[in-house]
C-alpha positions in Angstrom: -15.3 28.7 -28.6 -14.0 25.2 -28.8 -10.8 26.4 -30.5 -10.3 29.1 -27.7 -10.7 26.4 -25.0 -8.3 24.1 -26.7 -5.8 27.0 -27.1 -6.1 27.8 -23.4 -5.6 24.2 -22.4 -2.5 24.0 -24.7 -1.0 27.2 -23.1 -1.7 25.8 -19.6 0.0 22.5 -20.6 3.0 24.4 -21.8 3.1 26.5 -18.6 2.5 23.4 -16.4 6.2 22.6 -15.7 6.9 26.2 -14.6 7.0 26.8 -10.8 5.0 29.4 -9.0 8.2 31.4 -8.4 9.0 31.4 -12.1 5.5 32.4 -13.1 5.4 35.4 -10.6 8.9 36.5 -11.7 7.9 36.3 -15.4 4.7 38.2 -14.7 6.5 41.0 -12.9 9.1 41.1 -15.6 6.4 41.2 -18.3 4.7 44.1 -16.5 8.0 46.0 -16.3 8.7 45.2 -20.0 5.3 46.7 -21.0 6.1 49.8 -19.0 9.5 50.0 -20.8 7.8 49.7 -24.1 5.4 52.4 -23.2 8.3 54.7 -22.2 10.0 53.7 -25.4 7.0 54.8 -27.4 6.9 58.1 -25.7 10.7 58.6 -26.3 10.1 57.7 -30.0 7.4 60.3 -30.3 9.5 63.0 -28.6 12.5 62.1 -30.8 10.4 62.4 -33.9 9.2 65.8 -32.8 12.7 66.9 -32.0 14.1 65.8 -35.4 11.2 67.5 -37.1 11.9 70.7 -35.3 15.6 70.5 -36.1 15.2 69.7 -39.8 12.5 72.4 -40.2 14.7 75.0 -38.6 17.8 74.0 -40.5 15.9 74.0 -43.8 14.5 77.5 -43.0 17.9 78.9 -42.3 19.4 77.4 -45.5 16.4 78.7 -47.5 16.9 82.2 -46.1 20.7 82.1 -46.8 20.1 81.0 -50.4 17.4 83.7 -50.8 19.9 86.3 -49.6 22.5 85.0 -52.1 20.0 85.1 -54.9 19.0 88.6 -54.1 22.5 90.1 -53.8 23.3 93.2 -56.0 26.0 91.3 -57.9 23.6 88.5 -58.8 22.2 89.0 -62.3 20.7 87.2 -65.2 24.1 86.8 -67.0 26.3 83.8 -67.0 29.0 85.5 -65.0 26.6 86.1 -62.2 25.4 82.5 -62.3 29.0 81.2 -62.1 29.8 83.6 -59.2 26.6 82.4 -57.3 27.5 78.7 -58.0 31.1 79.4 -56.7 29.7 80.7 -53.4 27.4 77.7 -53.1 30.3 75.4 -53.7 32.5 77.2 -51.1 29.8 76.7 -48.5 30.1 72.9 -48.8 27.4 70.8 -47.1 24.7 72.7 -45.4 23.2 71.4 -42.1 20.6 68.6 -42.4 20.0 69.4 -46.0 21.2 68.4 -49.5 21.7 71.2 -52.0 21.5 70.7 -55.8 22.0 73.4 -58.6 20.5 73.1 -62.1 21.0 75.4 -65.1 18.1 76.7 -67.2 18.1 73.6 -69.3 17.7 71.4 -66.2 21.3 70.1 -66.3 22.7 69.2 -62.9 25.6 71.6 -62.1 26.3 70.9 -58.5 25.4 68.5 -55.6 26.5 69.2 -52.0 28.9 66.6 -50.6 27.7 63.6 -48.5 27.8 64.1 -44.8 31.0 63.1 -42.9 29.3 62.6 -39.6 28.9 58.9 -39.1 29.6 58.4 -42.8 28.5 55.1 -44.3 25.9 54.4 -41.7 22.2 54.6 -41.9 19.3 53.7 -39.6 17.2 50.7 -40.6 14.5 51.7 -43.1 11.6 50.7 -40.7 13.1 52.8 -37.9 13.7 55.8 -40.3 10.0 55.6 -41.4 9.0 55.9 -37.8 10.9 59.1 -36.9 11.8 60.9 -40.2 9.7 64.1 -40.5 7.9 64.9 -43.8 9.4 68.3 -44.9 9.0 69.3 -48.5 12.0 70.3 -50.6 12.5 74.0 -51.2 13.0 75.5 -54.8 14.9 78.8 -55.2 15.4 80.5 -58.6 18.5 82.8 -58.8 19.1 84.2 -62.3 19.7 81.3 -64.6 20.1 78.8 -61.8 17.6 76.7 -59.9 18.6 75.7 -56.4 16.8 72.7 -54.8 17.1 72.3 -51.0 16.2 68.8 -49.9 15.8 68.1 -46.1 18.1 65.2 -45.0 17.3 63.7 -41.5 19.5 60.6 -42.0 22.1 61.7 -39.5 19.5 62.5 -36.9 18.0 59.1 -37.6 21.4 57.4 -37.0 21.8 59.2 -33.7 18.3 58.2 -32.6 19.0 54.6 -33.7 22.2 54.5 -31.6 20.3 55.9 -28.6 17.5 53.3 -29.1 20.0 50.5 -29.2 21.8 51.7 -26.0 18.5 52.1 -24.2 17.3 48.7 -25.4 20.5 47.0 -24.0 20.1 48.8 -20.7 16.4 47.9 -20.5 17.1 44.3 -21.3 19.8 44.2 -18.6 17.5 45.8 -16.0 14.7 43.4 -16.9 17.0 40.4 -16.5 18.2 41.8 -13.2 14.5 42.4 -12.1 13.7 38.8 -13.0 16.6 37.4 -11.1 16.0 39.6 -8.1 12.3 38.8 -8.0 13.1 35.0 -8.2 15.7 35.3 -5.4 13.3 37.1 -3.1 10.5 34.7 -3.9 12.8 31.8 -3.2 13.6 33.2 0.2 9.9 34.1 1.0 8.5 30.8 -0.1 11.2 28.6 1.3 8.9 27.4 4.1 6.6 25.8 1.5 9.2 23.0 1.1 9.0 22.4 4.8 5.2 22.4 4.7 5.3 20.0 1.8 7.6 17.7 3.7 5.2 17.8 6.7 2.2 16.9 4.5 4.1 14.0 3.0 5.1 12.8 6.4 1.4 13.0 7.5 0.4 11.1 4.4 2.7 8.3 5.5 0.8 8.1 8.8 3.2 10.1 11.0 1.5 12.9 12.8 4.2 13.9 15.3 5.7 16.8 13.3 4.5 20.4 14.0 5.4 23.4 11.9 7.0 26.5 13.5 5.8 30.1 13.4 6.7 31.9 10.2 7.2 35.6 9.5 4.8 35.7 6.6 1.2 35.9 7.8 -0.2 33.7 5.1 2.4 30.9 5.7 1.8 31.2 9.4 -1.9 30.7 8.9 -1.2 27.7 6.7 1.2 26.3 9.4 -1.5 26.9 12.1 -4.1 25.0 10.0 -1.7 22.1 9.5 -0.8 21.9 13.2 -4.5 21.8 14.0 -5.1 19.1 11.4 -2.2 17.1 12.8 -3.5 17.4 16.3 -6.9 16.2 15.2 -5.4 13.3 13.3 -3.3 12.3 16.2 -6.4 12.4 18.5 -8.3 10.3 15.9 -5.6 7.7 15.8 -5.5 7.5 19.6 -9.3 7.2 19.6 -9.1 4.4 17.0 -6.5 2.6 19.0 -8.7 2.9 22.1 -11.8 1.8 20.2 -9.8 -1.2 18.7 -8.8 -2.2 22.2 -12.3 -1.9 23.5 -13.8 -3.8 20.6 -11.2 -6.5 21.0 -12.0 -6.8 24.7 -15.7 -6.7 24.0 -15.4 -9.5 21.5 -13.3 -11.6 23.8 -15.9 -11.0 26.6 -18.8 -11.9 24.3 -17.0 -15.0 23.1 -16.3 -16.0 26.7 -19.9 -15.4 27.6 -21.1 -17.5 24.7 -18.8 -20.3 25.8 -20.1 -20.1 29.3 -23.7 -20.1 28.0 -23.0 -23.2 25.9 -21.3 -24.9 28.8 -24.2 -24.2 31.2 -26.7 -25.3 28.5 -24.8 -28.6 28.0 -24.6 -29.2 31.8 -28.4 -28.5 32.2 -29.2 -30.7 29.3 -26.8 -33.6 30.0 -27.0 -33.6 33.8 -30.1 -32.0 35.3 -32.4 -32.8 32.4 -31.4 -36.4 32.4 -31.7 -36.6 36.2 -35.2 -35.2 36.0 -36.1 -37.6 33.3 -34.9 -40.4 35.5 -37.0 -39.1 38.4 -40.0 -38.9 36.2 -39.5 -42.5 35.0 -39.2 -43.7 38.6 -42.4 -41.8 39.6 -44.2 -43.3 36.6 -43.2 -46.8 37.7 -44.4 -46.0 41.2 -47.8 -44.8 39.8 -48.2 -48.1 37.9 -47.4 -50.3 41.0 -49.5 -48.3 43.6 -52.8 -48.3 42.0 -54.3 -49.7 45.2 -52.5 -47.3 47.5 -54.2 -44.0 47.1 -51.9 -41.8 49.2 -48.7 -43.2 47.6 -50.3 -43.1 44.2 -51.2 -39.4 44.6 -47.7 -38.5 45.7 -46.2 -40.2 42.7 -48.5 -38.3 40.3 -47.5 -35.1 42.1 -43.9 -35.9 41.5 -44.6 -36.4 37.8 -46.4 -33.1 37.6 -43.5 -31.3 39.3 -40.9 -32.9 37.0 -43.0 -31.8 34.0 -42.9 -28.2 35.3 -39.2 -28.5 36.0 -38.6 -29.8 32.4 -40.6 -26.9 31.0 -38.5 -24.5 33.0 -35.2 -26.1 31.9 -36.4 -26.0 28.3 -37.1 -22.2 28.7 -33.7 -21.7 30.2 -32.1 -23.6 27.4 -34.0 -21.4 24.9 -32.5 -18.3 26.6 -29.0 -19.8 26.6 -29.2 -21.0 23.0 -31.0 -19.0 20.3 -34.1 -20.8 19.2 -33.1 -20.7 15.5 -31.1 -23.8 14.7 -28.6 -21.5 12.8 -28.4 -17.7 12.4 -28.6 -17.6 8.6 -32.3 -16.9 8.5 -32.5 -14.0 11.0 -36.2 -13.3 10.4 -37.2 -16.9 11.1 -35.1 -17.0 14.3 -36.7 -13.8 15.6 -40.2 -15.0 14.8 -39.6 -18.3 16.6 -38.2 -16.6 19.7 -41.0 -14.1 19.8 -43.6 -16.9 19.5 -42.0 -18.7 22.5 -41.8 -15.5 24.4 -45.5 -14.7 23.6 -46.5 -18.0 25.1 -45.1 -17.0 28.4 -46.5 -13.5 28.3 -49.8 -13.7 26.5 -51.1 -10.5 28.3 -48.8 -8.3 26.1 -50.1 -7.3 22.7 -47.1 -8.0 20.4 -46.7 -6.3 17.0 -43.9 -7.6 14.8 -42.5 -5.8 11.7 -39.6 -7.5 10.0 -37.8 -6.4 6.9 -38.6 -8.5 3.8 -34.9 -8.3 2.5 -33.4 -11.7 2.7 -29.8 -10.6 2.4 -27.3 -12.9 4.2 -26.3 -11.6 7.7 -23.0 -12.3 9.5 -23.4 -15.0 12.2 -21.9 -12.7 14.8 -24.4 -9.9 13.9 -27.4 -12.3 14.0 -26.3 -13.8 17.3 -25.8 -10.3 18.8 -29.2 -9.1 17.6 -30.9 -12.2 19.1 -29.1 -11.8 22.4 -30.1 -8.1 22.5 -33.7 -9.1 21.6 -33.7 -11.6 24.5 -32.4 -9.1 27.0 -34.8 -6.4 25.8 -37.8 -8.7 26.0 -36.7 -9.7 29.5 -36.5 -6.1 30.6 -40.0 -5.4 29.1 -41.5 -8.3 30.9 -39.9 -7.5 34.3 -39.8 -3.7 34.5 -41.9 -2.0 31.8 -45.5 -2.7 33.0 -46.5 -2.3 29.4 -49.6 -3.5 27.6 -48.2 -3.3 24.0 -44.8 -4.0 22.5 -43.6 -3.4 19.0 -40.6 -5.2 17.6 -39.2 -4.0 14.3 -36.2 -5.1 12.1 -35.3 -2.7 9.3 -32.5 -2.8 6.7 -30.9 0.6 6.4 -28.7 1.4 3.3 -26.1 4.0 4.2 -22.9 5.4 2.5 -20.8 3.1 4.7 -22.8 -0.1 3.8 -25.9 -1.9 4.8 -27.0 -1.8 8.5 -29.7 -3.7 10.4 -31.8 -1.7 12.9 -33.6 -3.6 15.6 -36.0 -1.6 17.8 -38.3 -2.5 20.8 -40.9 0.0 21.7 -43.3 -0.4 24.6 -46.0 1.8 26.1 -45.0 1.1 29.7 -44.1 3.4 32.6 -40.9 4.6 31.0 -37.7 5.5 32.7 -37.4 8.3 35.3 -35.5 11.4 34.2 -32.6 10.6 36.5 -32.2 7.2 34.8 -32.2 8.4 31.1 -28.9 6.7 30.8 -29.4 3.5 32.8 -26.4 1.3 33.7 -27.9 -2.0 34.6 -26.0 -5.2 33.8 -28.4 -6.2 31.0 -28.1 -2.8 29.3 -24.4 -2.8 29.8 -24.2 -6.2 28.1 -26.2 -4.9 25.1 -23.9 -1.9 24.8 -20.8 -4.2 24.8 -22.3 -6.4 22.1 -23.0 -3.4 19.9 -19.6 -1.9 20.6 -17.9 -5.2 19.7 -19.4 -5.0 16.2 -18.9 -1.2 15.8 -22.6 -0.8 16.2 -24.8 1.8 17.8 -27.2 1.4 20.8 -29.6 4.1 22.0 -32.4 4.3 24.6 -35.0 7.0 24.5 -37.7 7.4 27.2 -40.0 9.8 28.9 -41.7 9.1 32.2 -45.1 7.5 31.5 -44.5 7.2 27.8 -42.7 4.0 27.5 -39.2 3.1 26.3 -37.6 2.7 22.9 -34.5 0.5 22.6 -32.7 0.7 19.2 -29.6 -1.1 18.1 -27.9 -0.7 14.7 -25.3 -3.2 13.5 -23.5 -3.6 10.1 -24.9 -6.5 8.1 -21.5 -8.0 7.3 -20.1 -7.5 10.8 -16.6 -6.2 11.5 -13.2 -7.7 11.7 -10.5 -6.4 14.0 -8.0 -6.1 11.2 -10.2 -3.6 9.5 -9.8 -1.3 12.5 -6.0 -1.2 12.5 
């Protein structure tokens, strides 16, 4: 079986350079050649039967003529009669399709008929003669003291058949060559659009989708052209969608960068200006407390100022935590999420918080980590303000997909849920989360049923995305 497979592969390799047109032309020519050979075999059989009939008939006629000569009244057993019979045989010359020999009583050859003059010196090839020569036995006739041997000779009929076979072979070869050339020409015309289709595919492979193929007369080629045009339309639409997505991602990243700069600026102003001013007020109030120990009313007001400044400082610290992720850096995303959830739990102790973070410590892109933290902050704010929930589950899962590793952050509460008309809410907070996910080619989904809580889920690629990858 291995040898058969190797032989098939070898034949395929030899036929590899042949074009489809040449293969079809050769196939049709080979079929026609097989039919020609079959007709040739039938002709050969018919020719053999015809020669057999001709030789048999000629031999029978000669045998009857010799029998008549041998039985004539003047033929007798004496030498004169033998010489007279031999003279008649000689005068007859060559008999048709037979060789005639005469022997005396001692077996000495007295006469042999002359060689045929028809196509003298020519004979059919031995292999061809064996195919068509009939097997007719020689005839032996005794007349007085002579023995006449009549031997069938189909050589002239074989030469005629050989000449006819050569002529038919030449005509058959010419017709087969003409068939091959005609088939190749017709196929070249019928398959000419394939070159146009190939050019269109090469053009598409180079990123140009503006070419459309025309309608062809052949149904199969027309279907192929229709399929190509549909593919080109879809590719063109996909390119336009990618360009639009690139523009949206670029705009979203610019907006997020601008928002982060604004957050950082506001945080600096709060820390450098307001926080320092409150610290100064608190210091002054502390000084007043120390100097008004004997003035109860003034002393009490100063202590109230200190208490208020403490509350204001706590509020400013909370605002700064919202403006700046409580993580020092974004390399350890799990730790950053845990710190932020701990601070948030301190402000909302009435909510039962369940946290499930992935154990994988793979490095996360800074932009991805920051986006997840901002989305977490906004999601927690929405739960605290609008959900009316008693329980909240926060989960971070690493998903391994065919297009790389993705992080999935989900917030699931058991609150009042969203009304049916608001299954796709468009608040500023949710819009901001969508923009952050879009900027990193991520996915954000919100599922909810009235009275059954809300599930917010965002998926982002671990290594982020660069705009040059989308070009």
